[in-house]
N, C-alpha and C positions, 0 to 999 in steps of 0.2 A: 343260852339264850341271850344272858345279860352279854356275852362276850361278843356275840354277834354284832347287837343293835351297836353297842360301844364301837366295833370293827368300821359298822358303815358309818356311824358318825365322823370318826376319824377319817375316813377317806372322803367324805363329801366333805370337810373344812380345810384336807390339802387340796383338793379340787377348786373349793373356792379361793384359798388363798395358800396359793402355792410359795409365798415367800414368808414364811415366820420368821418374825420380828421386824416386818414390815408394819407400818402403821396401815391401818384398816381402810378401806375405802370408803369416804365421806358420802357419798350417793350412788344412785341407782345405775349410773353411767360408768364414774370409777369402776364398780364391782364388777360390771360387763367388762371393761375393757382388760383390768387386771385378771380374772378369771377364765376369760377365754385365750389367752395367750398359750399358744402350743398346742391347743384343744383341737383334733383332727376329726371327731366322730361327732355326729348329728345326734346322738342320746345324750353324750355329756354336754354338750352345746347348750339341749333343751332342758337338761337337768340343773346346770348353771343359771341358764336364762329365769328358770321357774325359781332359784333360791335367792336370787339379787331381788326381785320382785318381792319374794316375802320379806327379804330383810329392809327394802326401801318402799313399802305400800303407798308412799303419798307418789312415788313415780309409776306406779303400776298401770294406771288409766293413760297416763303421755304414752308408756312404752306400747301399751296394747294398739294404740290409736296411730303411730306410726308405725307397727308392724303390720296393720291391717289397710295400709294406705301405699304399699310397695305395689309395685307392677306386677301383674298376674305372670308367673313362666311363659312363655312360649313355646309350643313344641312346632317341630318342622309340619309340614301340609304334608298329611296322605295322598300321595300319588294315585290319581284318579286313569281306573282302566282306559287303554287308548279305544277307542271305538275301532270294532273289526273292518268294518266295512263305511264310507261316506259316501259312496255312490250307487250305482244301480252297476249290482255285480254281473258278469258274465262267464262263460266259459272261455277259455284261450284258444286262439287258432294254431293251428299247426305251426306257424309261424312264430308263434307267438311263445309256444311252448318252447320251441327250439334256443330260445333264448335265455331261458331259463337254465342253468348250470346251479347242481349237486354233487355234493359228497356226503356219504355216510359212514358213521364209525358204527359198529353194531355191538353191544355189550346186553348179551341174553337176549330177552326181549326186549328191550330198551335201544332205540336208533338215534342219535344225533345226527341230525341232518344240517350242513349249512347250504343255504338256497342261496344264491345270487341271480337277481332278478336284472337283465340287462336289455330289457325294453326301455327306451325311453320315455315312453307318456302314458306308460299302465303301473296300475299298483295292484298286487298279488294278494288278496286275502284268503285264499284256500290251496293247499296244496295236495295233492295224494299220490302217497308212494304205491309200487304195486311190489309184493315181495313173493317170490316164486323158487322152487328145485328147478333147475334144466332137465333133471331125470324123472320129474313128472308133471306132466303139461297139468294136470288138475288140480297141482299146490298154489296157485295163484291167488293169493289175497290182495286185496286194496283197503289202504288205511289213509283218510283223510283228516287233514288239520289244518286249524283256521292258524293263517300267519297275516302279519301287517309287513308289506316290502312295498318300499318306496322305489320309485322307479332309479336304476341302475345302481340300488343297495345290494345289502346281503342281510341276513339273521341265521339264527342256529334255531330250531328247534326240535324238539323231543318226541316220536312216532312210539308208542309203545305197539309191537305186535306178536302177532298168536302164530307166528311161524316155528314150527318145528321141522325141517327140512335137514339135510345132507349139508353142514356148514361149508364144503369143497365144493359144492353145487348149486349153492343159492345164486341168488342175482335177484336184482332191485331194478328201478328205473322210475322216473316222475309220471305217472300216466299221465295226470290231469290237473290243471290248476285253473281256477276261478280269481276274476279282478274287475276293475273298471278304468277306464280312463280319466 
């Protein structure tokens, strides 16, 4: 036990005064400046600061006051969700629906759709895709998804489908959509 305490003191002394044979710091500031050279660990830095405060207690209050006046660290603002709709929503007409272009990549039950809105004055807020098996007319399933696609823009959206048809005969289309002018 005695060896462990002695080793701890030796390590602390080396951290505090890495230049053996050099003059000891004469004040708190010198203690901090000399002892923190090359230290990259926050834990080691806190131990050194604490030791310097103990060695120079007359400056402890001043050091604490200076540390407490540091500006608070700022963090990046948390992005707020974009509202899904900012106007009255309505179903798209057949002509407006024809101006939606979509490509889909299927990965099991997850479909990633890239939807392009070629309508010049219409924001799309919901897209419904239909998935079915061409060999089974009763297999049609529709999957609505909220989106926000500005006029003449495109977005990627992920649809989770519960389609279990034959991969060779499956088909899909944009069945309907909603939006606002």
